[in-house]
C-alpha positions as CSV (number, residue, x, y, z in Angstrom):
1,M,-9.5,-0.2,10.3
2,K,-11.7,0.3,7.3
3,V,-10.5,1.3,3.8
4,G,-13.0,1.9,1.1
5,G,-15.6,0.2,3.3
6,R,-13.5,-3.0,3.7
7,D,-11.6,-4.2,6.7
8,F,-7.8,-3.8,6.7
9,D,-6.0,-5.8,9.3
10,L,-2.3,-6.4,8.4
11,T,0.7,-5.7,10.6
12,M,3.7,-3.7,9.4
13,Q,5.7,-7.0,9.3
14,E,3.0,-8.6,7.1
15,V,3.1,-5.7,4.7
16,E,6.9,-5.7,4.6
17,A,7.0,-9.4,3.9
18,R,4.4,-9.2,1.0
19,M,6.4,-6.3,-0.6
20,I,9.7,-8.2,-0.8
21,G,10.8,-8.4,-4.4
22,E,8.3,-5.8,-5.6
23,D,9.7,-3.1,-7.8
24,P,8.6,0.5,-7.0
25,E,6.5,2.3,-9.6
26,R,7.1,5.9,-10.4
27,I,6.2,8.2,-7.5
28,Q,4.0,11.2,-8.6
29,K,3.2,13.0,-5.4
30,H,2.9,10.8,-2.3
31,M,5.2,8.0,-1.1
32,V,5.6,5.5,1.6
33,E,8.8,3.7,2.7
34,V,8.7,-0.1,2.9
35,N,11.8,-2.2,3.4
36,G,14.0,0.8,2.7
37,Q,12.4,1.6,-0.7
38,M,10.0,4.3,-1.6
39,F,6.6,3.3,-3.2
40,P,3.4,5.0,-4.2
41,P,0.9,4.3,-1.3
42,K,-1.7,2.8,-3.7
43,Q,0.9,0.4,-5.1
44,V,1.6,-1.0,-1.7
45,L,-2.0,-1.3,-0.5
46,G,-3.2,-2.8,-3.8
47,H,-0.3,-5.3,-3.8
48,V,-0.6,-6.5,-0.2
49,T,-4.4,-6.7,-0.3
50,G,-5.1,-7.7,-3.9
51,W,-7.7,-4.9,-4.1
52,D,-8.2,-3.0,-7.4
53,R,-6.6,0.4,-7.0
54,T,-9.7,2.2,-8.2
55,T,-11.6,1.1,-5.1
56,F,-9.6,3.2,-2.7
57,T,-8.0,6.6,-2.7
58,T,-4.3,7.6,-2.3
59,M,-5.2,9.3,1.0
60,E,-6.8,6.1,2.4
61,A,-3.7,4.1,1.3
62,Q,-1.4,6.7,2.9
63,R,-3.4,6.6,6.1
64,V,-2.9,2.9,6.6
């Protein structure tokens, strides 16, 4: 799938593995559960891809 014009091709297991040990930031409005913890969607997508968070929206992050 595409996010901000870039390909995103990680499995749920890859995302979960990359988020191990990551501390959740404060949730403002939207959240996603990873490894039993709640995270802001942009934190997860930015962390697992290394993309700058200003290059995609919260809705794009939540969609993937």
